[in-house]
C-alpha distance (Angstrom), angle and dihedral (degrees) to the residues before:
residue distance angle dihedral
D1 . . .
L2 3.82 . .
M3 3.77 92.4 .
N4 3.83 87.3 75.0
L5 3.81 94.5 49.3
E6 3.82 108.8 130.8
Y7 3.82 103.4 174.9
I8 3.82 130.9 36.5
N9 3.79 129.1 180.0
L10 3.77 116.3 -163.2
S11 3.74 93.7 154.6
N12 3.63 117.6 152.6
C13 3.95 96.7 13.8
H14 3.76 93.4 147.6
D15 3.80 94.4 -178.0
L16 3.87 92.3 53.0
E17 3.80 107.8 110.7
R18 3.81 100.8 160.3
L19 3.71 139.1 6.6
P20 3.72 114.8 -131.2
E21 3.87 122.1 -105.2
S22 3.74 87.9 -117.1
F23 3.87 90.5 66.4
V24 3.80 87.2 84.1
N25 3.84 89.2 64.5
L26 3.84 85.3 76.5
S27 3.78 89.7 87.0
N28 3.80 95.5 167.6
L29 3.94 94.1 61.4
E30 3.85 111.1 129.4
H31 3.79 99.7 164.5
I32 3.89 129.6 37.4
D33 3.73 121.5 176.6
L34 3.70 113.2 -163.6
S35 3.75 98.3 152.9
G36 3.67 116.5 142.5
C37 3.83 97.8 19.6
H38 3.70 92.2 133.6
N39 3.83 96.5 179.1
L40 3.91 94.5 48.5
E41 3.77 102.9 125.0
R42 3.90 104.7 173.0
L43 3.72 143.9 13.8
P44 3.88 116.7 -134.3
N45 3.82 113.2 -85.7
S46 3.75 89.6 -119.5
F47 3.72 96.3 47.6
R48 3.87 90.9 114.7
N49 3.81 87.0 66.8
L50 3.81 89.3 76.8
K51 3.73 93.2 102.6
K52 3.77 96.0 173.5
L53 3.87 93.2 53.0
K54 3.74 110.8 128.0
Y55 3.75 102.4 156.7
L56 3.74 130.9 37.6
D57 3.89 121.5 165.8
V58 3.72 114.1 -164.3
E59 4.00 95.4 159.4
G60 3.86 109.4 146.4
C61 3.82 95.2 15.6
S62 3.73 90.4 131.2
N63 3.91 98.0 168.0
L64 3.80 94.6 48.1
I65 3.71 109.4 125.9
I66 3.84 113.9 -159.7
D67 3.77 129.1 159.8
R68 3.85 127.9 -140.1
F69 3.89 91.6 -102.3
E70 3.76 91.5 54.4
I71 3.79 90.8 49.6
I72 3.76 91.4 54.7
Q73 3.74 93.4 46.3
I74 3.81 96.8 47.6
S75 3.91 96.5 39.4
A76 3.97 92.6 55.2
N77 3.65 90.4 92.9
L78 3.70 99.5 32.7
P79 3.83 129.3 99.0
V80 3.84 112.0 -108.7
A81 3.82 89.8 -110.0
H82 3.66 91.4 66.3
Q83 3.70 97.9 41.3
S84 3.69 94.7 70.9
Q85 3.80 92.4 64.0
L86 3.84 88.2 59.5
E87 3.83 91.0 46.5
Q88 3.80 91.5 53.3
L89 3.79 89.4 54.5
Y90 3.86 88.6 58.4
E91 3.82 94.0 49.8
């Protein structure tokens, strides 16, 4: 049952441009690895609703567009170490 999924590794999926909005229905996700997804452009608008998210790796997502408000919303649940990755995307 995907609803109970806690960990997903999509690292180095070079053709991945967007995650589907339905991705946020995986409410038990704690760990998401999107590192190396060079063509990833956006995260779903409701990504901030993943309340159990503790780890988000977006290192190497050079085309990811994210605004300051999204960073604040997403990083509210993340440890400080992982917030810096998001802040670097904004700069």
